[in-house]
N, C-alpha and C positions, 0 to 999 in steps of 0.2 A: 543591516544584512546585505550581503553582496551576491556572489555567484550561487546558482541553484544548488550545486553539490554541497557547498559549504553550509547553506541554509538548512538542508535536510540532514546533513551529517550531524549538525548540532541537535536536531530533533531526536536523533537516534541515541543521544547521550542522556536525555532527560530520564529521570528515575522516579519522580513523584507526580501524583495527580495535580498538585498545585502548579508545579513547573510546566506540566503538559498543558493545562488550561491556558496559562499565560503565553506560552510559546505558540500554541494553536491560534490564539487571537492575533498574535503578531504576524503569523504566516498568512492569515486571512487578510489582514490589513495590507500586507505587502502585495498580495495578489490583486487586491482591489485597486491598487495604484496603477495597474495595467488595464484599467477600464472594465473590470468585471464587477457584477453586482455581488452583494454579500452572499447570496445563494450560490451563484456560480463559483465564487471564490472558495466557499466552504467545500463544495463538491470537488473542485480541483485539488485543494489541499488534502482532503481525505484520500483521494485516489493516489496522489503523489506520495503521501506518507506510507500508505500500504505497499505501494510498488517499491519504494526506496528500501523499506525494511526487508524486502525479499532478498536483497543483496547481502544481508547480514546473517549471522547464525540464528538458530532456532530461538535461543533465549532472548535475543534482542528483538526479533520479530514478534514473539509472544508479548513482550513488554510493550512494544510500540503499539501493537494492535489493541491491547488492553487499555493503555493510558490515553490514547487518542480516539478510541472507539472507531477503529478503521480495520479494513481487511485488504489483502492483496487483490488487485482487480482481476487477476487471472486464477490464482490459487484459492481464493476465498480466505475465510478466517481460519487460522491455524487451529483454534480451539474447536472448530466444527469439522474441518476437513483433514486435520493432521498435516504432516509434512509430505509433499508429493515425492514420489520415487524419482529416481534419475530418468527412468523411461517415460514417466508421465510428463516430467518437465521438458524432455526432449520433444515428445510428441506435440505438446502444447506450443512449444517454440516453433516447430515446423508449421503448424496450422496458422499461427499468427503471422509468420513470415509470408505465407501465401494468402493472407487476408481471410482465411477460414477461421475467424476468431471464435473461440469456445472457452469454456472454463473447466477447471479441474472437476467440478461436480458433474458437468455434462459429459466429460470424457469418461468418468467412472460409471455413469449411467449407461453409456454405450456398451460397456463391457458386460453389463448385467442383462442386456436384452438379447 
């Protein structure tokens, strides 16, 4: 495995649970080569997979979240939160850019109070 983008692009192509388990282990091992413990590596890989899947369409994101048991670090799990609207995505992006980090769940909760 080489560049980060190439590594996670390959993860987006996986379609079976068996492939996902195998590739997930390889991603963890790769991350551990950078001085991370297994626990740290697992956490990093889960977050990276969830984030990277957000750049793909809904079907890929759903599949990746299901196969790797991950969720987008900002939008949450698509199975629970659904797809964020353009307005929600924009608002969350503005907040993260100004370091006022929040999640889709928190943003939606604000609107109901």
